[in-house]
MARVEX-339896 format. One record per residue (C-alpha): residue number from 1; x negated, y, z; residue in three letters. Coordinates in pm, whole numbers. Layout:
N
NODE   n      X      Y      Z res
NODE NUM      X      Y      Z ALA
...
END
This chain:
403
NODE   n      X      Y      Z res
NODE   1  17843   8839   2972 MET
NODE   2  17593   8885   2694 ALA
NODE   3  17325   9022   2923 ASP
NODE   4  17320   8698   3120 ASN
NODE   5  17161   8514   2827 HIS
NODE   6  16822   8545   2666 LEU
NODE   7  16803   8439   2304 THR
NODE   8  16482   8377   2115 VAL
NODE   9  16463   8404   1736 GLY
NODE  10  16381   8108   1517 GLU
NODE  11  16106   8299   1341 SER
NODE  12  15864   8561   1476 PRO
NODE  13  15967   8925   1433 PRO
NODE  14  15827   9120   1142 GLN
NODE  15  15661   9456   1205 PHE
NODE  16  15482   9702    984 ASP
NODE  17  15125   9665   1109 VAL
NODE  18  14961   9920    884 THR
NODE  19  14940  10173   1168 ASN
NODE  20  14911   9936   1462 SER
NODE  21  14563   9803   1407 GLY
NODE  22  14628   9430   1428 SER
NODE  23  14893   9161   1431 ILE
NODE  24  14772   9068   1779 GLN
NODE  25  14873   9407   1914 ALA
NODE  26  15224   9362   1780 ASN
NODE  27  15240   9009   1917 HIS
NODE  28  15151   9146   2261 SER
NODE  29  15434   9397   2231 ILE
NODE  30  15676   9113   2156 CYS
NODE  31  15553   8916   2456 VAL
NODE  32  15589   9218   2685 ILE
NODE  33  15937   9288   2552 TRP
NODE  34  16042   8927   2605 ALA
NODE  35  15914   8930   2963 LEU
NODE  36  16095   9254   3033 LEU
NODE  37  16414   9104   2891 ARG
NODE  38  16375   8808   3123 ILE
NODE  39  16325   9036   3421 LEU
NODE  40  16618   9255   3325 SER
NODE  41  16863   8965   3348 VAL
NODE  42  16718   8798   3655 MET
NODE  43  16944   8924   3929 GLN
NODE  44  16872   8685   4216 LEU
NODE  45  16591   8713   4467 GLY
NODE  46  16500   8474   4748 PRO
NODE  47  16761   8273   4938 ILE
NODE  48  16797   8276   5317 GLY
NODE  49  16944   8002   5536 ILE
NODE  50  17016   8060   5903 ASP
NODE  51  17079   7720   6060 LEU
NODE  52  17232   7795   6399 GLY
NODE  53  17364   7580   6677 GLY
NODE  54  17722   7690   6601 THR
NODE  55  17726   7817   6242 ASN
NODE  56  17519   7795   5926 ILE
NODE  57  17484   8103   5709 ARG
NODE  58  17348   8100   5356 ILE
NODE  59  17299   8391   5120 GLY
NODE  60  17099   8503   4820 GLY
NODE  61  16939   8842   4779 THR
NODE  62  16975   9055   4469 ALA
NODE  63  16682   9241   4317 THR
NODE  64  16801   9559   4487 ASP
NODE  65  16764   9392   4829 GLY
NODE  66  17134   9341   4900 THR
NODE  67  17277   9011   5019 LEU
NODE  68  17486   8814   4770 GLN
NODE  69  17693   8494   4787 HIS
NODE  70  17690   8493   5170 VAL
NODE  71  17865   8185   5311 ARG
NODE  72  17927   8073   5667 ARG
NODE  73  18047   7733   5786 PHE
NODE  74  18035   7542   6116 PRO
NODE  75  17715   7354   6191 THR
NODE  76  17913   7075   6354 ARG
NODE  77  18075   6996   6020 SER
NODE  78  17730   6868   5922 ALA
NODE  79  17704   6619   6205 HIS
NODE  80  17947   6447   6439 ALA
NODE  81  17863   6335   6790 ALA
NODE  82  17936   5970   6715 ASN
NODE  83  17712   5955   6409 GLU
NODE  84  17355   5827   6412 SER
NODE  85  17078   6083   6389 HIS
NODE  86  16977   5961   6045 GLY
NODE  87  17326   5991   5898 LEU
NODE  88  17381   6330   6060 SER
NODE  89  17056   6461   5915 TYR
NODE  90  17134   6333   5567 GLU
NODE  91  17479   6488   5585 ARG
NODE  92  17327   6823   5678 LEU
NODE  93  17089   6812   5381 ILE
NODE  94  17381   6725   5154 SER
NODE  95  17592   7013   5289 ASN
NODE  96  17306   7260   5243 LEU
NODE  97  17249   7140   4887 LYS
NODE  98  17616   7184   4798 SER
NODE  99  17601   7545   4919 GLU
NODE 100  17265   7630   4760 ILE
NODE 101  17327   7484   4415 ASP
NODE 102  17588   7746   4307 PRO
NODE 103  17352   8025   4414 ILE
NODE 104  17066   7874   4215 LEU
NODE 105  17289   7834   3910 GLU
NODE 106  17351   8209   3903 SER
NODE 107  16979   8253   3830 GLN
NODE 108  16973   8032   3520 VAL
NODE 109  16876   8194   3190 LEU
NODE 110  17013   8016   2886 GLN
NODE 111  16787   7995   2580 ILE
NODE 112  16940   7921   2242 SER
NODE 113  16808   7914   1888 ASN
NODE 114  17015   8209   1771 SER
NODE 115  16833   8509   1632 LYS
NODE 116  16787   8832   1821 THR
NODE 117  16686   9182   1723 GLN
NODE 118  16336   9269   1841 PHE
NODE 119  16251   9634   1898 PRO
NODE 120  16018   9845   1695 ASN
NODE 121  15696   9928   1881 PRO
NODE 122  15797  10292   1898 SER
NODE 123  16117  10195   2086 ASP
NODE 124  15946   9981   2348 LEU
NODE 125  15879  10264   2591 LYS
NODE 126  16239  10382   2593 SER
NODE 127  16369  10029   2642 GLN
NODE 128  16141   9951   2935 THR
NODE 129  16230  10278   3107 SER
NODE 130  16590  10164   3133 ASN
NODE 131  16515   9852   3334 LEU
NODE 132  16677   9832   3675 LYS
NODE 133  16357   9727   3851 PHE
NODE 134  15983   9731   3802 GLN
NODE 135  15789   9440   3659 ILE
NODE 136  15522   9497   3923 SER
NODE 137  15761   9375   4192 ASN
NODE 138  15762   9021   4058 PHE
NODE 139  15514   8737   4015 LYS
NODE 140  15630   8427   3841 PHE
NODE 141  15508   8157   3604 GLN
NODE 142  15709   8037   3307 ILE
NODE 143  15745   7660   3351 PRO
NODE 144  15523   7450   3129 GLN
NODE 145  15688   7194   2904 GLY
NODE 146  16028   7362   2932 GLN
NODE 147  16280   7237   2675 ASN
NODE 148  16397   7552   2499 THR
NODE 149  16746   7407   2459 GLU
NODE 150  16788   7361   2835 SER
NODE 151  16833   7629   3100 PRO
NODE 152  16515   7818   3182 LEU
NODE 153  16474   7804   3559 ARG
NODE 154  16236   7996   3778 PHE
NODE 155  16136   7874   4124 PRO
NODE 156  16309   8072   4395 ILE
NODE 157  16170   8100   4750 PRO
NODE 158  16416   7968   5009 ILE
NODE 159  16372   8064   5374 GLY
NODE 160  16507   7807   5620 LEU
NODE 161  16544   7942   5974 ALA
NODE 162  16606   7690   6252 VAL
NODE 163  16631   7717   6631 PRO
NODE 164  16343   7561   6819 GLY
NODE 165  15972   7490   6791 VAL
NODE 166  15838   7425   6443 ILE
NODE 167  15521   7324   6262 ASP
NODE 168  15551   7571   5976 ALA
NODE 169  15259   7431   5779 GLN
NODE 170  15397   7077   5786 ALA
NODE 171  15757   7194   5741 GLY
NODE 172  15871   6998   6047 ILE
NODE 173  16089   7087   6345 VAL
NODE 174  15901   6974   6655 ARG
NODE 175  16174   7052   6906 ARG
NODE 176  16528   7185   6885 SER
NODE 177  16729   7181   7207 VAL
NODE 178  17060   7263   7040 ASN
NODE 179  17004   7052   6726 LEU
NODE 180  16794   6756   6846 PRO
NODE 181  16868   6546   6536 PHE
NODE 182  16633   6781   6343 LEU
NODE 183  16330   6689   6552 GLU
NODE 184  16030   6541   6368 ASN
NODE 185  16211   6558   6037 ARG
NODE 186  16032   6703   5727 PRO
NODE 187  16334   6920   5656 ILE
NODE 188  16150   7167   5429 ALA
NODE 189  16035   6887   5198 ARG
NODE 190  16366   6701   5208 ASP
NODE 191  16571   7008   5124 LEU
NODE 192  16333   7105   4843 SER
NODE 193  16363   6758   4691 GLU
NODE 194  16741   6758   4729 ALA
NODE 195  16787   7077   4526 ILE
NODE 196  16526   6993   4264 GLN
NODE 197  16678   6997   3914 LYS
NODE 198  16603   6703   3686 SER
NODE 199  16577   6934   3383 ASP
NODE 200  16328   7169   3551 SER
NODE 201  15956   7098   3601 PRO
NODE 202  15938   7354   3883 THR
NODE 203  16040   7318   4247 SER
NODE 204  16213   7580   4456 ASN
NODE 205  15989   7644   4754 ILE
NODE 206  16148   7595   5097 VAL
NODE 207  15969   7785   5374 VAL
NODE 208  16043   7677   5731 LEU
NODE 209  16055   7935   6013 MET
NODE 210  16224   7989   6348 THR
NODE 211  16559   8164   6369 ASP
NODE 212  16403   8416   6605 ALA
NODE 213  16134   8516   6356 ASP
NODE 214  16383   8538   6069 ALA
NODE 215  16635   8754   6256 ALA
NODE 216  16363   8972   6404 THR
NODE 217  16204   9041   6066 TRP
NODE 218  16543   9110   5913 GLY
NODE 219  16627   9366   6180 GLU
NODE 220  16279   9518   6175 TYR
NODE 221  16301   9569   5799 SER
NODE 222  16608   9790   5841 THR
NODE 223  16435  10036   6075 MET
NODE 224  16347  10384   5949 ASN
NODE 225  16094  10478   6059 PRO
NODE 226  15949  10138   6144 LEU
NODE 227  15870  10108   6515 PRO
NODE 228  15513  10015   6599 ARG
NODE 229  15615   9758   6860 ARG
NODE 230  15955   9596   6811 PHE
NODE 231  16150   9316   6981 ALA
NODE 232  16472   9145   6885 HIS
NODE 233  16668   8944   7141 LEU
NODE 234  16944   8719   7009 ARG
NODE 235  17223   8602   7235 ILE
NODE 236  17398   8313   7065 GLY
NODE 237  17434   7939   7121 THR
NODE 238  17085   7972   7264 GLY
NODE 239  16851   8261   7337 ILE
NODE 240  16584   8363   7088 ALA
NODE 241  16317   8631   7106 LEU
NODE 242  16099   8769   6828 GLY
NODE 243  15826   9033   6836 ILE
NODE 244  15673   9249   6560 VAL
NODE 245  15363   9455   6634 ILE
NODE 246  15208   9687   6377 ASP
NODE 247  15415   9530   6102 GLY
NODE 248  15309   9173   6182 VAL
NODE 249  15544   8907   6325 PRO
NODE 250  15376   8774   6636 GLN
NODE 251  15292   8403   6627 PRO
NODE 252  15432   8167   6885 ARG
NODE 253  15263   7871   7050 ASP
NODE 254  15373   7560   6853 PRO
NODE 255  15300   7347   7160 ASN
NODE 256  15541   7535   7387 ARG
NODE 257  15853   7337   7464 ARG
NODE 258  16025   7587   7694 THR
NODE 259  16139   7947   7685 HIS
NODE 260  15881   8211   7766 LEU
NODE 261  15863   8264   8145 PRO
NODE 262  15974   8626   8096 LEU
NODE 263  16316   8494   7990 LEU
NODE 264  16367   8345   8338 VAL
NODE 265  16602   8594   8503 VAL
NODE 266  16727   8398   8805 ASP
NODE 267  16461   8293   9056 HIS
NODE 268  16701   8184   9329 SER
NODE 269  16703   7827   9462 PRO
NODE 270  17046   7776   9306 SER
NODE 271  16935   7879   8957 ALA
NODE 272  17079   7658   8688 GLY
NODE 273  16866   7419   8486 GLU
NODE 274  16811   7524   8127 CYS
NODE 275  16807   7272   7841 PRO
NODE 276  16450   7386   7774 CYS
NODE 277  16338   7239   8107 GLY
NODE 278  16299   7558   8312 LEU
NODE 279  16544   7690   8571 ARG
NODE 280  16717   8027   8570 GLY
NODE 281  16661   8108   8202 CYS
NODE 282  16877   8376   8044 LEU
NODE 283  17033   8097   7838 GLU
NODE 284  17194   7950   8151 THR
NODE 285  17376   8278   8219 ILE
NODE 286  17434   8480   7902 ALA
NODE 287  17431   8241   7605 SER
NODE 288  17762   8172   7432 GLY
NODE 289  17811   7826   7589 PRO
NODE 290  17704   7951   7933 ALA
NODE 291  17948   8243   7926 ILE
NODE 292  18227   8015   7805 THR
NODE 293  18153   7766   8082 SER
NODE 294  18167   8037   8348 GLN
NODE 295  18488   8183   8204 ALA
NODE 296  18650   7841   8208 ARG
NODE 297  18544   7764   8565 ALA
NODE 298  18623   8107   8709 MET
NODE 299  18916   8227   8502 LEU
NODE 300  19055   7931   8312 GLY
NODE 301  18956   8102   7985 ILE
NODE 302  18840   7862   7717 THR
NODE 303  18663   8076   7455 ASN
NODE 304  18485   8407   7402 LEU
NODE 305  18767   8568   7205 ASN
NODE 306  19012   8513   7491 LYS
NODE 307  18752   8645   7736 LEU
NODE 308  18720   8963   7529 GLU
NODE 309  19097   9000   7539 GLN
NODE 310  19092   8964   7918 ALA
NODE 311  18828   9236   7941 VAL
NODE 312  19036   9466   7722 ALA
NODE 313  19331   9407   7957 GLN
NODE 314  19116   9504   8257 GLY
NODE 315  19108   9162   8422 HIS
NODE 316  18878   9207   8728 PRO
NODE 317  18720   8862   8701 GLY
NODE 318  18649   8906   8331 ALA
NODE 319  18495   9248   8391 LEU
NODE 320  18271   9108   8666 ASP
NODE 321  18156   8822   8445 LEU
NODE 322  18063   9057   8162 ILE
NODE 323  17883   9289   8403 SER
NODE 324  17679   9002   8551 ASN
NODE 325  17580   8878   8205 CYS
NODE 326  17477   9230   8098 ALA
NODE 327  17261   9266   8409 SER
NODE 328  17086   8937   8329 ALA
NODE 329  17020   9051   7971 ILE
NODE 330  16871   9376   8096 LEU
NODE 331  16644   9191   8339 VAL
NODE 332  16507   9003   8039 ALA
NODE 333  16475   9325   7837 CYS
NODE 334  16275   9489   8115 ALA
NODE 335  16042   9189   8123 ALA
NODE 336  16001   9199   7745 ILE
NODE 337  15918   9569   7756 GLN
NODE 338  15668   9514   8034 GLY
NODE 339  15496   9222   7859 GLU
NODE 340  15478   9358   7505 PHE
NODE 341  15510   9736   7560 MET
NODE 342  15772   9755   7285 VAL
NODE 343  15916  10082   7159 ASP
NODE 344  16251   9929   7070 MET
NODE 345  16457   9623   7157 ILE
NODE 346  16752   9536   6936 SER
NODE 347  17021   9301   7063 LEU
NODE 348  17209   9061   6838 GLY
NODE 349  17350   8712   6811 GLY
NODE 350  17689   8546   6782 GLY
NODE 351  17783   8582   7149 ALA
NODE 352  17727   8958   7143 LEU
NODE 353  17930   8999   6827 PHE
NODE 354  18212   8793   6974 ALA
NODE 355  18198   9004   7292 LEU
NODE 356  18170   9375   7203 PRO
NODE 357  18233   9448   7569 SER
NODE 358  17908   9270   7659 LEU
NODE 359  17703   9495   7432 LEU
NODE 360  17884   9799   7567 GLU
NODE 361  17812   9685   7922 SER
NODE 362  17444   9644   7837 CYS
NODE 363  17431  10002   7715 HIS
NODE 364  17623  10152   8005 SER
NODE 365  17415   9961   8259 THR
NODE 366  17092  10057   8082 ALA
NODE 367  17183  10426   8108 LYS
NODE 368  17198  10391   8486 LYS
NODE 369  16866  10211   8505 SER
NODE 370  16538  10395   8546 ARG
NODE 371  16367  10133   8330 ASN
NODE 372  16580  10225   8029 PHE
NODE 373  16591  10601   8066 ARG
NODE 374  16232  10623   7948 GLU
NODE 375  16200  10769   7601 LYS
NODE 376  15947  10501   7511 THR
NODE 377  16218  10233   7501 LEU
NODE 378  16528  10237   7287 VAL
NODE 379  16791   9968   7336 LEU
NODE 380  16997   9929   7022 GLY
NODE 381  17250   9694   6862 PRO
NODE 382  17145   9475   6572 ALA
NODE 383  17200   9658   6243 ALA
NODE 384  17257   9352   6026 LEU
NODE 385  17501   9175   6254 GLY
NODE 386  17534   8802   6187 ASP
NODE 387  17336   8834   5865 ASN
NODE 388  17002   8924   6026 ALA
NODE 389  16876   8565   6014 GLY
NODE 390  16979   8512   5651 VAL
NODE 391  16823   8838   5534 PHE
NODE 392  16503   8791   5735 GLY
NODE 393  16461   8431   5621 ALA
NODE 394  16483   8541   5258 ALA
NODE 395  16230   8821   5310 LEU
NODE 396  15981   8603   5497 LEU
NODE 397  16005   8330   5234 ALA
NODE 398  15930   8585   4964 GLN
NODE 399  15631   8714   5161 MET
NODE 400  15507   8359   5218 HIS
NODE 401  15469   8279   4849 ILE
NODE 402  15350   8627   4755 GLY
NODE 403  15641   8738   4538 CYS
END
């Protein structure tokens, strides 16, 4: 399409300057027009990556805030159990690069030496009023030393959300129970270097964050009005919790290697040991792998989809399992509300989306509980579904670099 290319004339445009006051004023108009043309064809915002224990999701955001180019593929395709940690890690970086590159290419602006028609100064106002977005929403720097015959590339913020404990400043994953091969790897730097283009002097900025923070911010951003105190609990391969208070994501202790104590829901002597090191964590009861393990042992059911089918058919054992898992989730929700005094808790994650009956059970059980009849607490489903982490990662990356 013609609008996907910006062409710059071989010679400067000629204007009648008798009424403008100076050539400099007209030159400024040309510069402004050129910048507005650049902005009018730039259609891609930040990129979000949600690196989960089961699936990886990648998507770009358009300038209107919608997700574009969303892709999902199994995490385990990036590493096999019999591979060394180093090879598995390198394979992951390679897989991420192959998914990101096509998204980045959609942002390229081609510059050629063909002539273009510049506007008269009197037409500038009408042209700028037709732009699809405001110039004030963007901050960018035109790369120095750019070859005008090569694609003009602008650095794009890329949010990388991972499960575990991270050192955001260093761009390193300190601990990841479900993806241990990521530990102590400078994944933000390595991914940035992998997607660097040889014909571009700029680097796309990779911002590392936890999956909990990304999904929480994504969900929070959809709220209208925005709650003052908000929590997002994700039930997936693992359990993740994020908190936003007064519009600020709450920091987490980078030295913590276990779940928060409030996510311990079983205090009995027989409580199962969690991969984090504690016993009785919600992850041992209501995470995707934990539910699957119980379904296999109790019912001979081997995956969540078949468990959902058993629930739909009214299988007593399946119904009991779902009810027990919902009760454990609500114990955690009550503890979250008590600790952070949140106004709203949203529930999300792959296990909940695979088991609609589990979310329904959470709601029906909450209605019977005195803790959740209070008007100060609203228990709601995640609005963005599986895309919360992707969307939130993109938004947080954009915030991080000040775009």
